[in-house]
C-alpha positions as CSV (number, residue, x, y, z in Angstrom):
1,X,-97.8,13.2,-31.1
2,X,-95.1,12.5,-33.6
3,X,-91.6,14.0,-33.0
4,X,-89.6,14.5,-36.1
5,X,-85.9,14.9,-36.4
6,X,-84.6,16.2,-39.7
7,X,-81.3,14.4,-40.4
8,X,-79.8,14.0,-43.8
9,X,-80.0,10.3,-44.9
10,X,-77.3,8.0,-46.1
11,X,-77.4,5.2,-46.3
12,X,-88.1,-17.5,-48.9
13,X,-88.6,-19.5,-46.6
14,X,-92.1,-20.6,-45.6
15,X,-92.7,-20.0,-41.9
16,X,-93.0,-23.0,-39.7
17,X,-96.5,-23.9,-38.8
18,X,-97.0,-23.3,-35.1
19,X,-100.1,-23.0,-33.0
20,X,-101.5,-19.5,-32.5
21,X,-102.0,-18.6,-28.9
22,X,-102.7,-15.0,-28.4
23,X,-103.2,-14.0,-24.8
24,X,-104.2,-10.7,-23.3
25,X,-101.6,-8.7,-21.5
26,X,-101.5,-9.2,-17.8
27,X,-102.7,-6.5,-15.4
28,X,-100.4,-3.6,-15.0
29,X,-98.0,-3.6,-12.1
30,X,-97.1,-0.5,-10.1
31,X,-93.5,-1.1,-10.7
32,X,-91.4,-1.2,-13.9
33,X,-90.0,-4.5,-15.0
34,X,-86.3,-5.1,-14.3
35,X,-84.0,-6.4,-17.1
36,X,-80.9,-6.9,-14.9
37,X,-78.9,-9.9,-16.1
38,X,-81.1,-10.5,-19.1
39,X,-80.4,-10.4,-22.8
40,X,-82.9,-9.0,-25.2
41,X,-82.9,-10.4,-28.8
42,X,-84.1,-7.9,-31.4
43,X,-85.3,-10.0,-34.5
44,X,-84.9,-8.3,-37.8
45,X,-87.2,-9.7,-40.5
46,X,-84.8,-8.9,-43.4
47,X,-81.2,-9.7,-44.4
48,X,-78.4,-7.3,-43.5
49,X,-78.5,-4.0,-45.3
50,X,-81.5,-1.9,-46.1
51,X,-83.4,0.4,-43.7
52,X,-85.0,-2.4,-41.6
53,X,-81.6,-3.8,-40.7
54,X,-80.1,-0.3,-40.3
55,X,-82.8,0.9,-37.9
56,X,-82.9,-2.5,-36.0
57,X,-79.2,-2.3,-35.3
58,X,-79.4,1.4,-34.4
59,X,-82.0,0.6,-31.7
60,X,-80.0,-2.5,-30.5
61,X,-77.0,-0.3,-29.9
62,X,-78.9,2.1,-27.6
63,X,-82.0,0.7,-26.1
64,X,-80.4,-1.3,-23.3
65,X,-79.0,1.8,-21.6
66,X,-82.6,3.0,-21.1
67,X,-84.1,-0.1,-19.6
68,X,-83.8,-1.0,-15.9
69,X,-80.9,-3.3,-15.3
70,X,-79.3,-2.3,-18.6
71,X,-79.6,-5.5,-20.6
72,X,-77.6,-6.4,-23.6
73,X,-79.6,-6.1,-26.8
74,X,-78.5,-8.4,-29.6
75,X,-79.8,-7.9,-33.2
76,X,-80.5,-11.1,-35.1
77,X,-81.5,-11.3,-38.7
78,X,-84.4,-13.7,-39.4
79,X,-85.3,-13.3,-43.0
80,X,-88.0,-15.3,-44.8
81,X,-91.5,-15.1,-46.4
82,X,-91.2,-11.3,-46.8
83,X,-90.5,-10.9,-43.0
84,X,-93.6,-13.0,-42.0
85,X,-91.3,-15.7,-40.7
86,X,-90.0,-13.4,-38.0
87,X,-93.5,-12.0,-37.3
88,X,-94.8,-15.5,-36.7
89,X,-91.9,-16.6,-34.6
90,X,-92.1,-13.6,-32.3
91,X,-95.8,-14.0,-31.9
92,X,-95.9,-17.7,-31.2
93,X,-92.5,-19.0,-30.1
94,X,-90.4,-16.1,-28.6
95,X,-90.6,-15.5,-24.9
96,X,-93.2,-13.1,-23.7
97,X,-91.1,-11.4,-20.9
98,X,-89.7,-8.5,-22.8
99,X,-86.6,-10.3,-24.0
100,X,-87.8,-10.7,-27.6
101,X,-88.5,-7.7,-29.9
102,X,-89.0,-7.4,-33.6
103,X,-89.0,-5.2,-36.6
104,X,-90.7,-6.5,-39.8
105,X,-92.3,-5.2,-43.0
106,X,-94.7,-2.3,-42.7
107,X,-97.2,-4.3,-44.8
108,X,-97.8,-6.9,-42.1
109,X,-101.3,-5.6,-41.3
110,X,-102.2,-5.7,-45.0
111,X,-101.0,-9.3,-45.3
112,X,-103.3,-10.2,-42.5
113,X,-106.3,-8.3,-43.9
114,X,-105.8,-10.0,-47.3
115,X,-105.8,-13.4,-45.5
116,X,-102.3,-14.5,-46.5
117,X,-102.2,-18.1,-45.4
118,X,-98.7,-17.6,-44.0
119,X,-99.9,-15.1,-41.5
120,X,-100.0,-16.5,-37.9
121,X,-100.3,-13.3,-36.0
122,X,-102.9,-10.6,-35.3
123,X,-101.2,-7.3,-36.0
124,X,-103.6,-5.4,-33.7
125,X,-102.6,-7.6,-30.8
126,X,-98.9,-7.3,-31.3
127,X,-97.4,-5.1,-28.5
128,X,-96.2,-2.0,-30.4
129,X,-93.3,-0.3,-28.6
130,X,-92.6,2.6,-31.0
131,X,-91.3,3.8,-34.4
132,X,-88.0,5.3,-35.3
133,X,-88.8,6.2,-38.9
134,X,-91.8,6.5,-41.2
135,X,-91.5,5.1,-44.7
136,X,-91.5,6.2,-48.3
137,X,-90.8,3.3,-50.6
138,X,-90.2,4.2,-54.2
139,X,-90.4,2.4,-57.5
140,X,-87.1,3.0,-59.5
141,X,-86.1,2.0,-63.0
142,X,-82.6,1.6,-64.5
143,X,-81.7,4.2,-67.1
144,X,-81.5,1.6,-69.9
145,X,-85.1,0.4,-69.4
146,X,-87.8,1.5,-71.9
147,X,-89.9,2.2,-68.8
148,X,-89.1,5.6,-67.4
149,X,-92.6,6.6,-66.3
150,X,-95.6,4.7,-65.0
151,X,-97.3,5.4,-68.3
152,X,-94.4,3.7,-70.2
153,X,-95.0,0.6,-68.1
154,X,-98.5,0.3,-69.7
155,X,-96.8,-0.2,-73.1
156,X,-93.5,-2.0,-72.4
157,X,-92.7,-5.0,-70.2
158,X,-90.1,-4.4,-67.5
159,X,-88.6,-6.8,-65.0
160,X,-88.7,-5.9,-61.3
161,X,-86.7,-7.5,-58.4
162,X,-89.0,-9.4,-56.0
163,X,-88.0,-9.7,-52.3
164,X,-90.8,-11.9,-51.0
165,X,-94.6,-12.2,-51.3
166,X,-95.2,-10.1,-48.1
167,X,-93.0,-7.2,-49.3
168,X,-94.0,-4.1,-51.4
169,X,-91.4,-5.0,-54.0
170,X,-93.8,-7.8,-55.2
171,X,-97.1,-6.4,-54.0
172,X,-97.1,-3.0,-55.7
173,X,-96.0,-4.2,-59.2
174,X,-98.7,-6.9,-59.1
175,X,-101.3,-4.3,-58.0
176,X,-100.1,-1.9,-60.8
177,X,-100.6,-4.6,-63.4
178,X,-104.1,-5.3,-62.2
179,X,-105.3,-1.8,-61.5
180,X,-103.3,0.3,-64.0
181,X,-102.7,-2.2,-66.8
182,X,-98.9,-2.1,-66.5
183,X,-96.7,-4.9,-67.7
184,X,-94.3,-5.4,-64.9
185,X,-92.7,-8.9,-64.6
186,X,-91.5,-9.9,-61.1
187,X,-88.2,-11.8,-60.9
188,X,-88.4,-13.5,-57.5
189,X,-85.8,-14.7,-55.1
190,X,-83.9,-11.6,-54.0
191,X,-83.6,-11.5,-50.2
192,X,-83.9,-7.7,-49.6
193,X,-83.3,-4.2,-51.0
194,X,-79.5,-4.4,-51.3
195,X,-79.6,-7.5,-53.4
196,X,-82.3,-6.1,-55.6
197,X,-80.3,-2.9,-56.2
198,X,-77.2,-5.0,-57.1
199,X,-79.3,-7.1,-59.5
200,X,-80.5,-3.9,-61.2
201,X,-76.9,-2.7,-61.6
202,X,-75.9,-6.0,-63.0
203,X,-78.7,-5.9,-65.6
204,X,-80.6,-8.9,-64.1
205,X,-83.7,-6.7,-63.7
206,X,-84.7,-3.3,-64.8
207,X,-86.3,-2.0,-61.6
208,X,-86.7,-2.3,-57.9
209,X,-88.9,-1.1,-55.0
210,X,-86.8,0.2,-52.2
211,X,-86.9,2.9,-49.5
212,X,-86.2,6.4,-50.7
213,X,-83.8,6.7,-47.8
214,X,-81.6,4.1,-49.3
215,X,-81.7,5.6,-52.8
216,X,-80.9,9.2,-52.0
217,X,-78.1,8.3,-49.7
218,X,-76.3,5.1,-50.5
219,X,-77.1,5.4,-54.2
220,X,-76.9,9.2,-54.5
221,X,-74.3,8.8,-57.2
222,X,-76.9,7.0,-59.3
223,X,-79.2,10.0,-59.0
224,X,-76.5,12.5,-59.9
225,X,-75.5,10.5,-63.0
226,X,-79.1,9.8,-64.0
227,X,-78.6,6.0,-63.8
228,X,-82.0,5.6,-62.2
229,X,-85.4,7.3,-62.3
230,X,-88.0,7.3,-59.6
231,X,-91.4,6.7,-61.3
232,X,-93.7,6.3,-58.3
233,X,-93.5,7.1,-54.5
234,X,-95.6,5.0,-52.2
235,X,-97.3,7.9,-50.3
236,X,-100.9,9.2,-50.2
237,X,-99.6,12.6,-51.6
238,X,-96.3,13.7,-53.0
239,X,-93.4,14.1,-50.6
240,X,-91.3,17.2,-50.4
241,X,-88.2,15.4,-51.8
242,X,-90.0,14.3,-54.9
243,X,-92.6,16.9,-55.9
244,X,-92.5,15.8,-59.6
245,X,-93.0,12.1,-58.9
246,X,-96.5,10.7,-58.9
247,X,-97.7,9.4,-55.5
248,X,-99.5,6.1,-55.1
249,X,-102.5,7.8,-53.7
250,X,-103.1,9.8,-56.8
251,X,-103.1,7.0,-59.3
252,X,-106.0,4.9,-60.6
253,X,-108.8,5.7,-63.1
254,X,-111.7,4.3,-61.0
255,X,-112.8,4.7,-57.5
256,X,-112.0,1.0,-56.8
257,X,-108.6,1.4,-58.3
258,X,-107.8,4.5,-56.2
259,X,-109.0,2.7,-53.0
260,X,-106.8,-0.3,-53.7
261,X,-103.7,1.8,-54.3
262,X,-104.5,4.0,-51.3
263,X,-104.5,0.9,-49.1
264,X,-100.8,0.5,-49.7
265,X,-100.1,4.3,-49.6
266,X,-101.0,4.3,-45.9
267,X,-98.4,1.9,-44.6
268,X,-95.8,4.7,-44.1
269,X,-97.0,5.6,-40.6
270,X,-96.1,2.1,-39.5
271,X,-92.7,2.4,-41.1
272,X,-89.8,1.1,-39.1
273,X,-91.7,0.1,-35.9
274,X,-90.7,-2.3,-33.1
275,X,-93.0,-4.7,-31.3
276,X,-93.0,-7.4,-28.6
277,X,-95.2,-10.6,-28.5
278,X,-98.8,-10.5,-27.5
279,X,-99.2,-11.6,-23.9
280,X,-96.2,-9.5,-22.7
281,X,-97.0,-8.3,-19.2
282,X,-98.3,-4.7,-18.9
283,X,-95.6,-3.6,-16.6
284,X,-93.0,-4.9,-19.1
285,X,-94.7,-3.1,-21.9
286,X,-94.6,0.1,-20.0
287,X,-91.0,-0.3,-19.3
288,X,-90.2,-1.0,-22.9
289,X,-92.2,1.9,-24.2
290,X,-90.8,4.3,-21.7
291,X,-87.3,3.1,-22.4
292,X,-87.8,3.4,-26.1
293,X,-89.0,7.0,-26.0
294,X,-86.2,7.9,-23.6
295,X,-83.8,6.4,-26.1
296,X,-85.1,8.5,-28.9
297,X,-84.3,11.7,-27.0
298,X,-80.8,10.6,-26.0
299,X,-78.1,12.8,-27.7
300,X,-76.0,9.7,-28.2
301,X,-78.8,7.9,-30.1
302,X,-79.4,11.0,-32.2
303,X,-75.7,11.5,-32.9
304,X,-75.4,7.8,-34.0
305,X,-78.4,8.2,-36.3
306,X,-76.8,11.3,-37.8
307,X,-73.5,9.4,-38.2
308,X,-75.2,6.7,-40.3
309,X,-77.3,9.3,-42.0
310,X,-80.6,7.8,-40.8
311,X,-83.7,10.0,-40.9
312,X,-85.7,9.7,-37.7
313,X,-89.5,10.2,-37.5
314,X,-90.3,9.1,-34.0
315,X,-93.8,7.6,-33.2
316,X,-95.2,6.1,-30.1
317,X,-96.5,2.5,-29.8
318,X,-100.1,3.9,-29.7
319,X,-99.5,5.8,-33.0
320,X,-98.3,2.7,-34.7
321,X,-101.2,0.6,-33.3
322,X,-103.7,3.3,-34.7
323,X,-102.2,3.0,-38.2
324,X,-102.4,-0.8,-38.0
325,X,-106.0,-0.7,-36.9
326,X,-106.9,1.7,-39.8
327,X,-105.4,-0.8,-42.2
328,X,-107.4,-3.7,-40.7
329,X,-110.6,-1.6,-41.0
330,X,-110.5,-1.0,-44.7
331,X,-113.9,-1.7,-46.3
332,X,-114.4,-5.4,-47.1
333,X,-115.2,-4.9,-50.9
334,X,-111.7,-3.3,-51.3
335,X,-110.0,-6.1,-49.5
336,X,-112.0,-8.7,-51.4
337,X,-110.8,-7.2,-54.7
338,X,-107.3,-7.1,-53.4
339,X,-107.5,-10.8,-52.5
340,X,-108.7,-11.6,-56.0
341,X,-105.7,-9.8,-57.5
342,X,-103.3,-11.7,-55.3
343,X,-105.1,-15.0,-55.6
344,X,-106.1,-15.4,-52.0
C-alpha cells in the first residue's frame, strides 16, 4: 500500500564491461543484519542537482539511524550512460552485504526490455528497498521557441537538451518524432536536469525534459513570468497540477502509437527508488527494507523533506518490483517496434 505525504515541492561515459553474475538471495535468517562499524555507500546515477540527487542525499542523511548499528551512509554521485554506469556497477562490482545502495533512472527496466547493449543488469533481480517519490517528468519549452504545444512540434524544428541515451530527455523526443511526426532535435552532452535547464536559459536549446517537481519549485519564477510552457506530462493520465497539459498516455493516433507512448507513461511508480545488488542476503534485505520504511515515518525525515520542499510518495520494495515486472512484460511486438525506433 502506498503512503502519500503531501508536501509542497521546491526544489557519457560508457560503462565498463564486467561479467554479469546474478545470484539468488541467500536463505532468510531469523536475525536482522548488523551494520555496526560499517559504512554504506549510496550511489547516485546522476550529477549533483535534480531530484535523483536531492532524494538520494535526503535518504543518506537519515537511513543510518534506522539500521542496526547505525552505520554512516555516504552519498556518492556516479553519473554516466544515462545512469546505467551506476546500475551496472552496483549489480556487478559493489559488495553484496548491504553496504552498497543505488538510485538510478526510472527507465532502467525499459532499457533492459529494449535490449540496450549497455545494460548489464536484470532489473527484476535487483533488490528493491523502497521508493521515496513517484515521478512526473514534463516536456518544457522556452517562451521564445516556435514550439509551444505538441502540435507545433509537428511543424517546427525545436532543439532539446539530451542527458544520456538511457534518460527520458532523449528517449521521449525520439519517440515523439517516430510516433507523432514531431521535429525535435536532440542536443546531447548535458549531464543532468540542472545543466539542461541552464542550457535552455542561455539559449543553447529550446526545451528540456525534467521532473515537474524541479520546475514548479526551483523554477517557479519561470512559470510566473511565462518563460516556459509545459507541453506534455509523462503520465498515463493528466495529473492534478497540470489538468490542461496533455498526458503521454493520451497521445498517439494509432493503437501501436498509443502502446509505445504508454510504455513510458508507466515509469512513474518506479520513480525515485532505491536498490541493493542481486545476491544480497535475505536477512540483510529485510533489515534494509524495515529500516527504510521506518525512516519514511520518522518526523525528522519528514521535516527534512519539507525543509527542502521535497514531495514524498512512499512505496515499498515490492511495489517497485511489481512496476518493474510490468514494464518487462510489455508485449513483444510493442518492444520490437520500440527497438526499431531506437536502432537496437
